C-alpha positions as CSV (number, residue, x, y, z in Angstrom):
1,X,-79.4,146.4,-1.1
2,X,-76.2,143.9,-1.0
3,X,-75.0,144.6,2.6
4,X,-71.6,142.7,1.4
5,X,-69.0,144.8,1.3
6,X,-65.8,143.8,-1.4
7,X,-62.4,142.7,-0.1
8,X,-59.4,142.2,-2.8
9,X,-60.6,141.0,-6.3
10,X,-63.2,141.5,-8.0
11,X,-65.7,139.1,-7.0
12,X,-64.4,137.8,-3.3
13,X,-67.0,139.1,-0.7
14,X,-66.6,138.9,2.9
15,X,-69.7,139.4,5.0
16,X,-69.6,143.2,7.0
17,X,-69.0,142.2,10.7
18,X,-70.0,145.2,13.5
19,X,-68.0,146.0,16.0
20,X,-69.7,144.3,18.3
21,X,-69.1,140.9,16.6
22,X,-65.7,141.3,16.8
23,X,-62.9,141.5,14.1
24,X,-62.4,139.3,11.0
25,X,-59.6,137.4,10.4
26,X,-56.5,139.0,9.0
27,X,-56.1,137.9,5.4
28,X,-52.2,138.2,5.7
29,X,-50.3,135.1,6.5
30,X,-47.0,135.7,8.3
31,X,-43.9,135.0,6.5
32,X,-42.1,134.6,9.3
33,X,-42.1,131.8,12.3
34,X,-39.9,132.3,15.1
35,X,-38.5,128.9,16.9
36,X,-38.1,129.3,20.7
37,X,-36.2,126.8,22.5
38,X,-33.6,126.2,25.7
39,X,-29.9,126.1,24.7
40,X,-26.7,125.8,27.2
41,X,-23.9,127.6,25.5
42,X,-20.7,126.8,27.4
43,X,-16.9,127.7,27.3
44,X,-14.0,126.6,29.2
45,X,-10.6,128.1,30.2
46,X,-7.3,125.6,31.1
47,X,-4.7,126.5,33.7
48,X,-1.6,125.1,33.8
49,X,-0.7,124.2,37.1
50,X,3.2,123.7,35.8
51,X,3.6,126.9,34.2
52,X,7.0,127.2,35.8
53,X,6.1,130.0,37.9
54,X,4.6,130.4,41.8
55,X,1.7,131.4,40.7
56,X,-0.2,129.8,37.9
57,X,-3.4,132.1,37.8
58,X,-3.5,135.0,35.6
59,X,-5.4,137.7,36.4
60,X,-7.9,137.8,33.9
61,X,-9.0,134.9,31.5
62,X,-11.3,135.1,28.3
63,X,-13.7,132.7,28.0
64,X,-16.4,132.5,24.9
65,X,-13.1,134.0,23.4
66,X,-12.5,130.9,21.0
67,X,-14.6,128.6,19.0
68,X,-15.1,124.7,18.6
69,X,-12.0,123.1,17.2
70,X,-9.4,126.6,18.1
71,X,-6.8,126.5,19.7
72,X,-6.5,129.5,22.8
73,X,-8.1,130.6,26.4
74,X,-5.2,128.4,27.8
75,X,-5.9,125.2,25.1
76,X,-3.1,124.2,22.8
77,X,-4.8,122.0,21.1
78,X,-8.1,122.8,19.3
79,X,-10.7,122.9,21.6
80,X,-13.7,120.0,21.6
81,X,-17.0,119.7,22.2
82,X,-16.4,119.2,26.4
83,X,-14.6,122.4,26.1
84,X,-17.6,124.6,24.4
85,X,-20.3,124.3,22.0
86,X,-19.8,127.9,20.2
87,X,-19.2,127.7,16.5
88,X,-17.5,131.3,15.6
89,X,-15.7,132.9,18.5
90,X,-17.2,134.9,20.7
91,X,-20.1,135.3,18.7
92,X,-23.5,134.7,18.7
93,X,-24.8,132.7,16.0
94,X,-26.3,134.9,12.9
95,X,-29.9,134.4,13.3
96,X,-30.0,133.3,16.7
97,X,-31.1,135.5,19.9
98,X,-30.3,134.6,23.1
99,X,-31.5,135.2,26.6
100,X,-29.6,134.3,29.6
101,X,-31.4,133.1,32.6
102,X,-28.6,131.3,34.9
103,X,-24.9,131.5,35.1
104,X,-22.9,128.2,36.0
105,X,-19.3,127.1,36.7
106,X,-18.0,124.1,37.2
107,X,-14.2,124.0,37.9
108,X,-12.7,120.5,37.4
109,X,-9.2,119.0,36.9
110,X,-8.1,117.3,33.9
111,X,-4.5,115.4,33.6
112,X,-1.3,116.6,32.7
113,X,-0.9,117.0,28.7
114,X,-4.6,117.2,27.9
115,X,-4.1,120.8,27.4
116,X,-1.5,120.3,24.2
117,X,-3.0,116.5,23.4
118,X,-0.3,114.7,24.8
119,X,-2.5,113.1,28.0
120,X,-5.4,110.9,28.1
121,X,-8.6,112.9,27.1
122,X,-11.1,110.8,28.9
123,X,-9.3,111.2,32.7
124,X,-10.4,114.0,34.8
125,X,-9.8,114.8,38.4
126,X,-12.0,116.4,41.3
127,X,-10.4,119.3,42.1
128,X,-8.7,119.5,45.7
129,X,-9.4,121.9,48.4
130,X,-6.6,124.3,48.1
131,X,-7.6,124.7,44.2
132,X,-11.5,125.1,45.1
133,X,-10.8,127.7,48.2
134,X,-9.0,129.8,45.5
135,X,-11.3,130.0,42.8
136,X,-14.1,130.6,45.4
137,X,-12.3,133.4,47.4
138,X,-10.4,135.2,44.6
139,X,-12.6,134.5,41.8
140,X,-14.8,136.8,40.3
141,X,-16.7,136.5,37.0
142,X,-17.7,139.4,34.8
143,X,-19.4,140.3,31.5
144,X,-17.4,141.7,29.0
145,X,-18.5,143.7,26.0
146,X,-15.8,145.1,23.7
147,X,-14.3,147.7,26.3
148,X,-17.3,147.6,29.1
149,X,-16.7,145.0,31.9
150,X,-19.8,144.2,34.2
151,X,-19.3,142.5,36.8
152,X,-21.7,139.4,37.6
153,X,-20.6,137.7,40.9
154,X,-18.0,136.1,43.3
155,X,-17.5,132.7,42.1
156,X,-18.5,131.7,45.4
157,X,-22.0,132.6,44.7
158,X,-22.4,131.4,41.5
159,X,-21.7,127.5,41.9
160,X,-21.8,124.7,39.4
161,X,-25.9,124.4,39.1
162,X,-25.6,121.1,41.2
163,X,-25.3,122.1,44.6
164,X,-23.0,120.5,47.1
165,X,-21.7,117.1,46.6
166,X,-19.5,115.0,49.3
167,X,-16.5,112.7,48.3
168,X,-16.9,110.1,45.6
169,X,-14.4,107.9,46.5
170,X,-13.3,105.9,49.9
171,X,-11.4,107.1,52.2
172,X,-8.0,105.2,52.7
173,X,-7.1,107.5,55.8
174,X,-4.2,109.0,53.6
175,X,-4.2,112.2,52.8
176,X,-5.4,112.1,49.7
177,X,-6.4,108.9,49.7
178,X,-5.7,106.3,46.8
179,X,-2.8,103.9,46.5
180,X,0.9,105.3,46.3
181,X,2.6,108.8,46.1
182,X,0.0,109.8,43.2
183,X,-2.8,108.2,44.9
184,X,-6.3,110.1,44.1
185,X,-9.0,109.7,47.1
186,X,-11.3,111.3,49.3
187,X,-9.8,114.8,50.2
188,X,-10.0,115.5,46.3
189,X,-13.1,114.1,45.4
190,X,-15.2,117.0,46.7
191,X,-17.3,118.6,43.7
192,X,-18.2,122.3,44.0
193,X,-20.0,123.3,46.3
194,X,-20.6,127.4,46.4
195,X,-24.0,127.1,45.6
196,X,-26.5,126.6,42.8
197,X,-26.3,129.0,39.6
198,X,-26.5,133.1,39.4
199,X,-29.9,133.9,37.8
200,X,-31.3,136.5,36.2
201,X,-34.5,135.5,37.1
202,X,-35.9,139.3,36.9
203,X,-34.1,140.8,34.4
204,X,-32.4,138.5,31.6
205,X,-29.4,139.3,29.9
206,X,-30.3,139.7,26.0
207,X,-27.5,138.2,23.6
208,X,-28.4,139.3,19.8
209,X,-27.6,137.5,16.8
210,X,-23.6,138.6,16.0
211,X,-22.8,140.5,19.4
212,X,-19.4,139.9,20.7
213,X,-19.4,137.9,23.5
214,X,-16.7,137.9,26.2
215,X,-16.7,136.3,29.8
216,X,-14.0,137.0,32.1
217,X,-12.5,135.3,35.0
218,X,-10.5,137.5,37.1
219,X,-8.3,136.1,39.5
220,X,-7.3,138.6,42.6
221,X,-3.8,138.7,42.2
222,X,-3.6,137.8,46.0
223,X,-5.0,134.5,44.9
224,X,-2.5,131.3,46.6
225,X,-0.5,128.8,43.9
226,X,-2.5,126.4,42.0
227,X,-2.1,123.4,43.8
228,X,-2.6,121.0,41.2
229,X,-3.5,117.7,43.7
230,X,-0.5,115.1,44.5
231,X,2.9,116.6,43.8
232,X,6.7,115.9,44.0
233,X,8.8,119.1,44.3
234,X,7.2,121.9,42.2
235,X,3.8,122.3,39.9
236,X,5.5,120.9,37.0
237,X,5.1,117.1,39.0
238,X,1.1,117.8,39.1
239,X,-1.3,115.2,39.4
240,X,-3.6,118.2,37.1
241,X,-4.3,121.4,35.5
242,X,-7.5,123.1,36.2
243,X,-10.0,123.4,33.8
244,X,-12.6,126.5,34.5
245,X,-16.3,125.7,32.6
246,X,-18.7,128.7,32.4
247,X,-22.5,127.6,31.2
248,X,-24.8,130.1,30.0
249,X,-28.2,128.8,30.1
250,X,-31.1,130.3,28.5
251,X,-33.8,130.5,25.8
252,X,-32.7,131.0,22.2
253,X,-35.3,132.6,19.2
254,X,-34.7,132.0,15.7
255,X,-36.5,133.3,12.7
256,X,-37.5,131.1,10.1
257,X,-38.8,132.8,6.7
258,X,-41.7,130.7,5.0
259,X,-42.6,131.6,1.6
């Protein structure tokens, strides 16, 4: 008597395997392959230091609210790759799941006029101590999902994922260093030294495909006015505006359907 057991179409045979010898391999091929990789998503809010008021900070500023090439989040011109790499405003791309393991916050200075496209986009300034202190002492980052807001941490605790940096230019002895009334020197060449970045190392934040994504930079109404670097008379003549970039570090997973 044959010890062979038929599987599938007549004539196709497979040997019977006893339980102690393991199980036979699956005969059905997977119709889906998962592609996994590391990724960073970022979005930037622009604060106008010459907004015509004593305090140009807004109490609430949302990021990840506009896509690449769109105006918004303080930008009059369309955003470039430097400001965001989110293609669709406020959404994780369809077919992509993103698991967040780290959040970083990077403030930097942009030349006056860059918000509207009238400035020099290749120039950038380090913020002075007053503007760093305002962000670190009066700013809080929050998750915002529709009507639900969840605090992440004060900006002081999040940092720019780069640790502490010292002065980047020679100290000339002047208050801001450099030459001329608008000189920029060692006092303003200080990077954000709040720490590394906020980590979700135990419980990552899972963002499913198509989810509405927002994060909010919530500034206290008690925050001091934006300094804007060396200025003459009022904030409209400040050297720079403030850009605040929020970065999400994580792992994406996309499903690739095969025939």
